[in-house]
Structures are given as C-alpha cells and as structure tokens.
N, CA, C and O atoms as a DFTB+ gen file, in Angstrom:
428 C
 N C O
     1  1     -26.428     -54.695       4.911
     2  2     -25.480     -54.886       5.898
     3  2     -23.954     -54.568       5.404
     4  3     -23.036     -54.139       6.103
     5  1     -23.931     -54.852       4.185
     6  2     -22.569     -54.693       3.495
     7  2     -22.196     -53.107       3.402
     8  3     -21.080     -52.640       3.628
     9  1     -23.243     -52.448       3.059
    10  2     -23.152     -50.997       3.105
    11  2     -22.767     -50.477       4.406
    12  3     -21.933     -49.572       4.352
    13  1     -23.206     -50.857       5.683
    14  2     -22.931     -50.470       6.873
    15  2     -21.284     -50.788       7.040
    16  3     -20.455     -49.939       7.366
    17  1     -21.043     -51.978       6.792
    18  2     -19.595     -52.410       7.084
    19  2     -18.518     -51.305       6.167
    20  3     -17.576     -50.706       6.686
    21  1     -18.821     -51.232       5.045
    22  2     -18.052     -50.276       4.294
    23  2     -17.973     -48.989       4.766
    24  3     -16.898     -48.391       4.813
    25  1     -19.297     -48.381       5.215
    26  2     -19.169     -46.985       5.837
    27  2     -18.243     -47.149       7.190
    28  3     -17.343     -46.354       7.463
    29  1     -18.573     -48.243       7.969
    30  2     -17.609     -48.277       9.255
    31  2     -16.390     -48.171       8.904
    32  3     -15.670     -47.282       9.358
    33  1     -15.968     -49.085       8.023
    34  2     -14.362     -49.138       7.625
    35  2     -13.747     -47.621       7.056
    36  3     -12.567     -47.289       7.165
    37  1     -14.602     -46.964       6.560
    38  2     -14.201     -45.560       6.069
    39  2     -14.136     -44.661       7.173
    40  3     -13.233     -43.835       7.311
    41  1     -15.288     -44.849       8.126
    42  2     -15.145     -44.000       9.286
    43  2     -13.980     -44.284      10.213
    44  3     -13.482     -43.369      10.870
    45  1     -13.510     -45.593      10.285
    46  2     -12.288     -45.944      11.153
    47  2     -11.202     -45.585      10.532
    48  3     -10.322     -45.324      11.353
    49  1     -10.796     -45.428       9.226
    50  2      -9.804     -44.916       8.302
    51  2      -9.397     -43.660       8.741
    52  3      -8.282     -43.377       9.180
    53  1     -10.573     -42.750       8.571
    54  2     -10.791     -41.325       8.553
    55  2     -10.175     -41.033      10.229
    56  3      -9.308     -40.190      10.459
    57  1     -10.768     -41.842      11.224
    58  2     -10.418     -41.585      12.509
    59  2      -8.993     -41.599      12.653
    60  3      -8.312     -40.675      13.097
    61  1      -8.600     -42.683      12.259
    62  2      -7.204     -43.225      12.557
    63  2      -6.302     -42.189      11.811
    64  3      -5.227     -42.056      12.394
    65  1      -6.426     -41.414      10.688
    66  2      -5.668     -40.544      10.025
    67  2      -5.661     -39.296      10.912
    68  3      -4.632     -38.651      11.113
    69  1      -6.971     -38.953      11.488
    70  2      -7.056     -37.917      12.149
    71  2      -6.412     -37.834      13.579
    72  3      -6.007     -36.775      14.060
    73  1      -6.359     -38.966      14.169
    74  2      -5.413     -39.222      15.228
    75  2      -3.973     -39.115      15.127
    76  3      -3.205     -38.598      15.937
    77  1      -3.669     -39.763      13.845
    78  2      -2.222     -39.712      13.717
    79  2      -1.877     -38.248      13.243
    80  3      -0.708     -37.971      13.516
    81  1      -2.514     -37.301      12.654
    82  2      -2.335     -36.039      12.233
    83  2      -2.243     -35.290      13.553
    84  3      -1.340     -34.475      13.746
    85  1      -3.132     -35.551      14.425
    86  2      -3.194     -34.785      15.733
    87  2      -1.772     -34.914      16.589
    88  3      -1.136     -33.973      17.064
    89  1      -1.496     -36.096      16.647
    90  2      -0.325     -36.849      17.403
    91  2       1.054     -36.167      16.690
    92  3       1.922     -35.616      17.367
    93  1       1.110     -36.276      15.401
    94  2       2.078     -35.833      14.696
    95  2       2.336     -34.189      14.741
    96  3       3.472     -33.717      14.708
    97  1       1.195     -33.426      14.817
    98  2       1.218     -32.083      14.792
    99  2       0.964     -31.417      16.140
   100  3       0.509     -30.273      16.168
   101  1       1.271     -32.168      17.395
   102  2       1.101     -31.707      18.614
   103  2       2.093     -30.828      18.911
   104  3       3.143     -30.816      18.267
   105  1       1.832     -29.949      19.992
   106  2       2.912     -29.083      20.259
   107  2       3.912     -29.805      21.125
   108  3       3.637     -30.690      21.935
   109  1       5.355     -29.218      20.798
   110  2       6.457     -30.018      21.570
   111  2       6.371     -29.562      22.993
   112  3       5.935     -28.481      23.389
   113  1       6.988     -30.824      23.898
   114  2       6.881     -30.516      25.137
   115  2       7.905     -29.502      25.646
   116  3       8.855     -29.255      24.903
   117  1       7.819     -28.879      26.846
   118  2       8.861     -27.975      27.256
   119  2      10.287     -28.841      27.743
   120  3      11.376     -28.275      27.845
   121  1      10.145     -29.842      27.932
   122  2      11.395     -30.665      28.205
   123  2      12.179     -31.230      26.871
   124  3      13.344     -31.627      26.856
   125  1      11.432     -31.185      25.955
   126  2      12.305     -31.726      24.614
   127  2      13.032     -30.342      24.010
   128  3      12.591     -29.206      23.844
   129  1      14.089     -30.827      23.805
   130  2      15.117     -29.692      23.330
   131  2      14.858     -29.261      21.873
   132  3      14.612     -30.140      21.047
   133  1      14.900     -27.879      21.477
   134  2      14.560     -27.318      20.252
   135  2      15.460     -27.741      19.211
   136  3      16.672     -27.764      19.428
   137  1      14.901     -28.127      17.936
   138  2      15.745     -28.566      16.943
   139  2      16.127     -27.266      16.210
   140  3      15.363     -26.303      16.167
   141  1      17.310     -27.281      15.652
   142  2      17.755     -26.235      14.737
   143  2      16.904     -25.916      13.591
   144  3      16.369     -26.872      13.029
   145  1      16.700     -24.814      13.178
   146  2      15.985     -24.378      12.120
   147  2      16.415     -24.987      10.782
   148  3      17.607     -25.019      10.475
   149  1      15.484     -25.458      10.007
   150  2      15.875     -26.161       8.654
   151  2      16.128     -25.224       7.684
   152  3      16.105     -24.037       8.007
   153  1      16.409     -25.603       6.345
   154  2      17.001     -24.870       5.467
   155  2      15.381     -24.004       4.968
   156  3      15.388     -22.786       4.790
   157  1      14.257     -24.726       4.816
   158  2      13.010     -24.187       4.463
   159  2      12.709     -23.149       5.660
   160  3      12.443     -21.992       5.334
   161  1      12.730     -23.431       6.775
   162  2      12.460     -22.448       7.936
   163  2      13.211     -21.103       7.895
   164  3      12.755     -19.972       8.056
   165  1      14.518     -21.513       7.631
   166  2      15.490     -20.275       7.308
   167  2      15.075     -19.502       6.105
   168  3      15.118     -18.281       6.251
   169  1      14.754     -19.867       5.162
   170  2      14.470     -19.403       3.859
   171  2      12.965     -18.695       4.086
   172  3      12.669     -17.701       3.422
   173  1      12.203     -19.162       4.884
   174  2      10.967     -18.665       5.127
   175  2      11.098     -17.423       6.030
   176  3      10.380     -16.458       5.768
   177  1      11.896     -17.364       7.002
   178  2      12.131     -16.364       7.736
   179  2      12.718     -15.095       6.983
   180  3      12.250     -13.957       6.940
   181  1      13.780     -15.563       6.446
   182  2      14.473     -14.397       5.264
   183  2      13.343     -13.865       4.373
   184  3      13.255     -12.645       4.232
   185  1      12.498     -14.656       3.778
   186  2      11.508     -14.021       2.973
   187  2      10.453     -13.204       3.901
   188  3      10.035     -12.146       3.432
   189  1      10.041     -13.566       5.041
   190  2       9.393     -12.698       5.903
   191  2      10.051     -11.331       6.159
   192  3       9.414     -10.281       6.067
   193  1      11.474     -11.395       6.513
   194  2      12.054     -10.049       6.728
   195  2      12.042      -9.356       5.411
   196  3      11.850      -8.142       5.489
   197  1      12.170      -9.747       4.470
   198  2      12.242      -9.114       3.186
   199  2      11.024      -8.529       2.970
   200  3      11.012      -7.353       2.606
   201  1       9.793      -9.242       3.153
   202  2       8.550      -8.614       2.986
   203  2       8.530      -7.562       3.872
   204  3       8.245      -6.451       3.424
   205  1       8.777      -7.693       5.040
   206  2       8.479      -6.542       6.107
   207  2       9.318      -5.191       5.447
   208  3       8.784      -4.089       5.320
   209  1      10.455      -5.436       5.130
   210  2      11.329      -4.326       4.672
   211  2      10.736      -3.628       3.500
   212  3      10.719      -2.405       3.365
   213  1      10.224      -4.543       2.616
   214  2       9.475      -3.896       1.437
   215  2       8.525      -3.144       1.711
   216  3       8.346      -2.080       1.118
   217  1       7.707      -3.617       2.732
   218  2       6.501      -2.846       3.089
   219  2       6.863      -1.398       4.001
   220  3       6.112      -0.423       3.982
   221  1       7.855      -1.440       4.615
   222  2       8.306      -0.233       5.218
   223  2       8.956       0.700       4.309
   224  3       8.785       1.911       4.441
   225  1       9.690       0.212       3.399
   226  2      10.212       0.988       2.348
   227  2       9.395       1.501       1.363
   228  3       9.749       2.490       0.722
   229  1       8.155       0.846       1.131
   230  2       7.017       1.291       0.271
   231  2       6.230       2.514       1.075
   232  3       5.783       3.463       0.431
   233  1       6.099       2.445       2.392
   234  2       5.402       3.272       3.179
   235  2       6.311       4.775       3.121
   236  3       5.858       5.909       2.964
   237  1       7.539       4.409       3.279
   238  2       8.240       5.517       3.402
   239  2       8.383       6.324       2.046
   240  3       8.486       7.543       2.189
   241  1       8.406       5.825       0.737
   242  2       8.500       6.309      -0.351
   243  2       6.981       6.857      -0.645
   244  3       6.881       7.938      -1.225
   245  1       5.979       6.256      -0.322
   246  2       4.648       6.814      -0.442
   247  2       4.488       8.306       0.344
   248  3       3.953       9.292      -0.164
   249  1       4.965       8.254       1.445
   250  2       4.973       9.302       2.413
   251  2       6.004      10.453       1.848
   252  3       5.624      11.608       2.040
   253  1       6.939      10.323       1.347
   254  2       7.829      11.256       0.647
   255  2       7.300      11.605      -0.714
   256  3       7.686      12.650      -1.237
   257  1       6.487      10.853      -1.304
   258  2       6.030      11.315      -2.564
   259  2       4.820      12.165      -2.304
   260  3       4.647      13.204      -2.941
   261  1       4.016      11.772      -1.427
   262  2       3.020      12.702      -0.841
   263  2       3.337      13.985      -0.505
   264  3       2.654      14.951      -0.843
   265  1       4.506      14.058       0.253
   266  2       5.100      15.309       0.584
   267  2       5.626      16.312      -0.670
   268  3       5.465      17.532      -0.698
   269  1       6.263      15.532      -1.652
   270  2       6.541      16.249      -2.713
   271  2       5.510      16.594      -3.540
   272  3       5.757      17.596      -4.210
   273  1       4.371      16.071      -3.730
   274  2       3.165      16.403      -4.509
   275  2       2.566      17.415      -3.733
   276  3       2.230      18.414      -4.369
   277  1       2.342      17.414      -2.497
   278  2       1.802      18.633      -1.611
   279  2       2.718      19.888      -1.774
   280  3       2.173      20.992      -1.765
   281  1       3.984      19.802      -1.913
   282  2       4.681      20.910      -1.973
   283  2       4.801      21.490      -3.502
   284  3       4.946      22.690      -3.732
   285  1       4.738      20.678      -4.320
   286  2       4.336      21.066      -5.917
   287  2       3.199      21.627      -5.977
   288  3       3.170      22.683      -6.608
   289  1       2.019      21.173      -5.414
   290  2       0.854      21.631      -5.464
   291  2       0.768      23.079      -4.692
   292  3      -0.027      23.885      -5.174
   293  1       1.380      23.404      -3.749
   294  2       1.517      24.601      -3.014
   295  2       2.372      25.477      -4.116
   296  3       1.898      26.552      -4.483
   297  1       3.307      25.138      -4.507
   298  2       4.192      26.169      -5.433
   299  2       3.264      26.508      -6.746
   300  3       3.333      27.637      -7.230
   301  1       2.505      25.643      -7.244
   302  2       1.826      25.688      -8.484
   303  2       0.596      26.688      -8.156
   304  3       0.177      27.516      -8.965
   305  1       0.070      26.492      -6.838
   306  2      -1.097      27.520      -6.778
   307  2      -0.354      28.990      -6.467
   308  3      -0.825      30.023      -6.943
   309  1       0.624      28.995      -5.783
   310  2       1.080      30.347      -5.769
   311  2       1.538      30.889      -7.155
   312  3       1.383      32.095      -7.347
   313  1       2.062      30.163      -8.097
   314  2       2.683      30.604      -9.324
   315  2       1.088      31.038     -10.059
   316  3       0.952      32.124     -10.623
   317  1       0.110      30.175      -9.970
   318  2      -1.199      30.482     -10.654
   319  2      -1.788      31.759     -10.049
   320  3      -2.352      32.564     -10.790
   321  1      -1.684      31.974      -8.761
   322  2      -2.260      33.276      -8.288
   323  2      -1.553      34.392      -8.834
   324  3      -2.161      35.424      -9.119
   325  1      -0.247      34.268      -9.015
   326  2       0.625      35.592      -9.678
   327  2       0.135      35.695     -10.838
   328  3      -0.200      36.824     -11.196
   329  1      -0.045      34.597     -11.732
   330  2      -0.401      34.689     -12.913
   331  2      -1.730      35.470     -13.243
   332  3      -1.869      36.385     -14.055
   333  1      -2.738      34.853     -12.368
   334  2      -4.062      35.633     -12.500
   335  2      -3.838      37.126     -12.157
   336  3      -4.341      37.973     -12.895
   337  1      -3.155      37.469     -11.147
   338  2      -2.852      38.757     -10.696
   339  2      -2.336      39.778     -11.825
   340  3      -2.830      40.889     -12.016
   341  1      -1.293      39.238     -12.522
   342  2      -0.595      39.829     -13.628
   343  2      -1.764      39.946     -14.674
   344  3      -2.207      41.024     -15.070
   345  1      -2.187      38.775     -15.054
   346  2      -3.591      38.985     -16.079
   347  2      -4.445      40.012     -15.712
   348  3      -4.686      40.858     -16.574
   349  1      -4.974      40.127     -14.580
   350  2      -5.837      41.274     -14.191
   351  2      -5.066      42.617     -14.177
   352  3      -5.737      43.598     -14.498
   353  1      -4.033      42.781     -13.923
   354  2      -3.325      43.954     -14.170
   355  2      -3.076      44.385     -15.653
   356  3      -3.210      45.558     -16.001
   357  1      -2.658      43.255     -16.627
   358  2      -2.763      43.475     -17.922
   359  2      -4.136      43.999     -18.490
   360  3      -4.121      44.773     -19.446
   361  1      -5.264      43.613     -17.950
   362  2      -6.374      43.635     -18.557
   363  2      -6.805      45.225     -18.119
   364  3      -7.345      45.957     -18.949
   365  1      -6.511      45.688     -16.732
   366  2      -6.702      46.901     -16.360
   367  2      -5.953      47.874     -17.274
   368  3      -6.571      48.813     -17.775
   369  1      -4.724      47.702     -17.498
   370  2      -3.883      48.629     -18.302
   371  2      -4.368      48.574     -19.837
   372  3      -4.152      49.617     -20.455
   373  1      -4.879      47.714     -20.434
   374  2      -5.479      47.622     -21.790
   375  2      -6.744      48.440     -21.732
   376  3      -6.984      49.237     -22.638
   377  1      -7.656      48.266     -20.601
   378  2      -8.849      49.067     -20.561
   379  2      -8.378      50.391     -20.183
   380  3      -9.242      51.236     -20.416
   381  1      -7.450      50.806     -19.747
   382  2      -7.128      52.299     -19.363
   383  2      -6.555      52.842     -21.009
   384  3      -6.868      53.938     -21.473
   385  1      -5.906      52.098     -21.542
   386  2      -5.299      52.478     -22.952
   387  2      -6.598      52.833     -23.820
   388  3      -6.793      53.947     -24.306
   389  1      -7.430      51.778     -23.944
   390  2      -8.563      51.983     -24.663
   391  2      -9.360      53.180     -24.423
   392  3      -9.783      53.845     -25.369
   393  1      -9.569      53.465     -23.308
   394  2     -10.332      54.542     -22.711
   395  2      -9.399      55.876     -23.000
   396  3      -9.984      56.954     -23.101
   397  1      -8.246      55.839     -23.109
   398  2      -7.532      56.890     -23.445
   399  2      -7.675      57.196     -25.045
   400  3      -7.895      58.314     -25.513
   401  1      -7.520      56.072     -25.743
   402  2      -7.600      55.844     -27.276
   403  2      -9.042      56.720     -27.558
   404  3      -9.078      57.745     -28.238
   405  1     -10.167      56.126     -26.920
   406  2     -11.543      56.543     -27.157
   407  2     -11.619      58.099     -26.833
   408  3     -12.379      58.789     -27.512
   409  1     -10.866      58.671     -25.829
   410  2     -10.899      59.963     -25.325
   411  2     -10.078      60.825     -26.397
   412  3     -10.467      61.967     -26.642
   413  1      -9.119      60.382     -26.942
   414  2      -8.353      61.100     -27.923
   415  2      -8.957      61.032     -29.403
   416  3      -8.778      61.922     -30.236
   417  1      -9.636      59.957     -29.609
   418  2     -10.545      59.933     -30.770
   419  2     -11.623      61.121     -30.880
   420  3     -11.780      61.780     -31.908
   421  1     -12.307      61.302     -29.751
   422  2     -13.213      62.095     -29.448
   423  2     -12.891      63.601     -29.808
   424  3     -13.704      64.427     -30.224
   425  1     -11.576      63.790     -29.572
   426  2     -11.093      65.294     -29.358
   427  2     -11.027      65.719     -30.925
   428  3     -10.683      66.857     -31.242
C-alpha cells in the first residue's frame, strides 16, 4: 500500500506541474493589452533579421559565382578550340614540309 501512495503522490505532483505550465503558457486573450518586447525578444528579432540577410547575401554571391564560373568555362573552351585548331594547322604544315624534304632528297 505504501508504494501506491508514493506513486499517487508523484502523479499528483506531475499533474499539478502540467496544469501550471499550461496556464502559464496559454495564449493571451484579445482584450489583454500587448506588452512591449523585452530585450531578449528584440535581440532575437535582430538575430533573425541578420540570419535572413546572411542567407540572401549568400544566395546572391553563389549565383554571381556560378555566372563567373560559367563565363570563364565558356572562354576557356573557346581558347582551347583555337589552340587545337592552331596545333592542327601546325601539324599539317610540318607534314607538308616533311613531304617536300622527302621529295627534295629523292631528286
């Protein structure tokens, strides 16, 4: 019986704490005037705004970086194509020169 009384007492205390928490955290009524924001609430709001600005700035920087990378890649591709073209022309010229040299040696 003693164990049942102890459990009932614990259950009573937990219930009482729950009721107090619900009453203390309940939503304020519409007729109750709004209290001015406290220091912690103002600081929290400022932190939220700073975080939002940081996210927006980070997104803008990421987008700009992506554009720069894409532009650089396009320019690099164009330069590489020209280099391949010039290398091909150089090889053709070298081949022609070798043919001419071979023809001259046979004469």
